N, C-alpha and C positions, 0 to 999 in steps of 0.2 A: 150724913152729906163728906165728900172728901175735904180736906184741909186748904182755905180757898191760898196759904201759903204755898201748897205745893204744887196747884195747877200753875200752868205753864201758857203764855197766848204769843199767837206771830200773828202777823196779815202780812200778805201780798196782794200787789195791783197789778194792772195794766190795765193799757187802752185800744182798745180795736176800732178798726174804721168799718164799723158794722152792724143793723140794727140791733138793739137789746133782742129782740125777739129771736134771731137766726141764733146768737149767742148763747140764750139760754136754752132753746132746742138741740144745740149740740153738747151742754151741761149736761143736760136730763139724757140724750142718747148712750147708754154706758157702753151698748154694743161697738160703737166705732172708736173707742177709748182707746184701746190696744193699738189702733194703726195714725191718732192724733199724738197720745202723750206718751213720752218716750220710757218714763217708768215702767208703764202699764201692761202686763205683759199677757192676764186674763180676764176677764171679768163674766162671770154669771151671774143667773137671777136666782136667789131662792124665795123669793115670794116677790111677787106684783102686781100694785092695784093703780090707781088713777093719782093718786095725792100720798101714797104710801108705798114702799119696797123693800126689799134686803137683798142686798145683792154682796157677791163674794171674790175678793178682790187680789189678783197675785200680782206683785209689784215689782221693784228692783231700789234696795235703797242702802245708800254706800253701800256696792257692790253685790249683797247678798239680796235673795229672793224671800219675801216675806208674804203673806197669807192673811187674811183678816177679812169678818163679816161685817157688813155695815147697812143702821138702817135709814133711809132715805126719807125726808120728807118732802114733796112737793109742792112749791107754792107757784102758778103759773102764772097768776094774778100780777105777783109782786115781783115774779120773775128771782124768785130763792131756792136753794137746793141746801136745807142743813144735814149734818148725817153724824151719825154717832157711831161709833165701833160695838160691837155685839163684841165679840171675839175679838182680844188683840194679841199680837207676839211680843214676847220681851224684846225689847229692854221699856215696851211700851204697856204700859199698866191699863191706861186707858186712854182715847181719845177722839174728840171731835169737830167740829168747825159748818161754817155754812159759804157755801157760794151766794156771793151778790152781787147781782148784774145792775147796773144803773146807767141811763142812756141817759146821755152827757146833751144829744140832739138828737134830729133823723140817721145821722151816717155814724154817730160815736157811740161808743159804748165802753165805760167805767168796769172790769170785773176785781172784783176782791174777794181775796181765797183769806178763809178766816179758820187758824186750826186753835185748840185747845188743849192740852193733855198734861197727863201724869207718869212718872216713870218710875218702875219698878224699885221700890226701896228709897227713892225721892232721892237715888245715888247720882252727883253731879256729872259723872263719868256717862251715863246714863244718859241724861238730859240733854250732855252736848252731842252724844251720837243723835239725838232725836230730834234737835235743831239744826243739826248739819244734811242728816236727811228732810226734815222739812224744807229748810232752806235749797236745797238741789232740784229738790222733786217740784215744790212749789214754781220755784222759777223757770226750771223744763216745761211745765206743763202749761202756765200761763204764756211761753213765749208760743208755744205747739199751738193756744187755741184758737192765740191771734192768727196764726199763719193758718190753721184750718180754716176758721170761718172767713180770712181774707183769701182765702185758696178758694172757695166752694163758690164766693160771691162773683168769681172769673171763669167762667168755664172752658179751662184750657182742655180738661180731659187727663189731670193726672192721675186720678187715682181708678185704680180697676183690679176691678175681682172677679177670677174665673174659675171652674175647675176640671180635674180629667177623672173618670172611673175607669176600672178594670173590674172585672167579674170575676169572682173567685167560686172554682167548682166545690170546692170543698177546704175545709181545715183553716178558719179563719182566724182561729185562736194562732195558728203556725204565723201569720200573717202579720197578724199584729205584731208576736215579738219579733218577727225582723226585722219590722221599724223600728221598733221601742231599741233594739240592739244596735243603737247604730255606731258601736265603738267597733263594731265587723261589718260596717259598709267599707273600709280599703279594699280589704278581701274577696267580699263579694259584690258591688256595685263598681262598673267599669269606667263612671264617672267620678267614684270619689278616689283621691289621692290620700287623703290623710283625714282622722278624725282625732281628738281628745275629745273622751265624756266622761262629767264628773255626778258623781247623782248622791250626795250626800246624804240628803232628805229623801224618803224613797215618794217615785213620783215625780221628784223636780230634777230636772234635768239641765247642766248647760255642756251646752256642745259647740264645740270648737269644728268645722271642719273645713279643709282643703278639698275644692271642686276644680276640676279637668275639665276646659270648654276644647268642642269640635279644633281649635284652630292648637291647640297643644298650650295655652296659656291656664294657668291659676287664677284665683282668687280665694279666699276666706272670709269666713264669716262665723260669725259666735250669736249662739239661738239661747234660749230658755224654752225647754220644752215640758209642758206640764200633759203628765200621762193619768190617764184613765184605763184601768187596763181592759182589754180585749172590746173597747167604745171608742177611744179619742185620743191621738195626742193633738195638744195644742200647740203653737209657740211662735214666738216673736225673735227674729233677728236682732240684735244688740248690736253687732255689725253689719252693714252691709254693704253690698259694691255699690259703685258711686253713679250709676245711676237709677238708683233707688234712696229718699227718705224714709222708706220707712217699710217693711215687708212682715205679714203675718200670718198664717196659717194654721192648718187643720187637717188632719190625718183621721177619716172617718169609717169603721169598720162594723159594718151593718148587715144583719141576716134578715134578709124578707121570702112572700111569699116563692118570686120563681128563683132564689137563691141568693147566695150572699157577696157582698160588693165593697170593693177600698174605693175608699174618692179622695183626691186631695184637691183642698179649695185654696187659694192663694187670694189674698190683696198687697195690692203693692198702691204707693205713693211714686210716683217716679219727682226723681231731681232735673228739672229743667235746666238746670243751669249747666248740667253735666251733657247733656245731650252732645255738642256739637265735638265735645273733647272724646267722647267715646263712641258716637257713632260717624262721626263727619262735621264737618263745618253746613252740610247742606240738610243734615237729618231734621226731621220737623218730631213732635209729640206723637203722632202720629206713625211714626218709624217705629219711638222709642217703645210703645206700647204694643205691637206685632214682635219686636226685637225680647221681649221682657215676656211676653208670654210664652212664646217658641220656645224660647231657651230654658224658664220655669215646667211647663208644661213637657219640654224633650226630659226634664232631669226628675221628675216626678214620676211620668209614665213609665220611664223605665226601672225606677225603684219599684211600682208599686209590681210590674211586670215579673221581675226579679225575685219580690216577693212570695206572688202566687208561685211559681215553679220552685222556690225553695218547699213550700209548705206543699206540692205536691211529692216533691222527692221525699219529704220528709216521713211523708204519711202511707209511702208505700215501701219504706223499709221497715 
């Protein structure tokens, strides 16, 4: 048993204007976490059952990208989700906790997010780092959970998911390499004015990109990308254009019986308050949906077409 003097506890709470069942459902649905929770970059299932599951999470903590595996127990009747990290990353030695969803009435819910943890070596500096990360991430997650649940209850069409696909006649590995090598995009893609790519941990990239719009203007985004060689690259923008509050995506590289293909998938949450400033005083959410889809699809399709052409050229030499 761990020494209880070295186990630290935190609690964060928020009140949400929504029924408890809807709040609980969103906490259970880890597939939506990257679009909802600012620190979460990517989540995937290792094991999945009705009452118990194992998930792997990539998330930012104090400006760093951390990854861990957690086992979750799902209590759908009591609206509780307990979690325990099976594989932690330093300076965390062990961590667990619980989501507790409490109905205040039919339309208001209190959410309590509990954490308990031990630090590597019980070092005070490690403890302080972990507490700072928990405080920052828990506050951001609870605020985002509240906004997402309340947004889901008001059907304004702020969330959209769409995809584009380009057929690959050959050289799928070369196509993957083109997308992976984002540091070379300024010389290879007409809509990319500049990039800074950092990859301190293999397969975990921090990408800052300056994108050129058709009207000649530019905007800068910053993304975390998790790379699964020759299979997929998932990403989340940490810095988004004004018209979005969240943007996640996937590049998928697939072999199929009828040939190979590369697909770009985007999920976007629109910033409704920014629509008039960006698109004009009379613009609507529908206008913003069309604008964002057209812009992102155009850039993604351009990237994929250039990747295929690059692969074809590479294989001909």
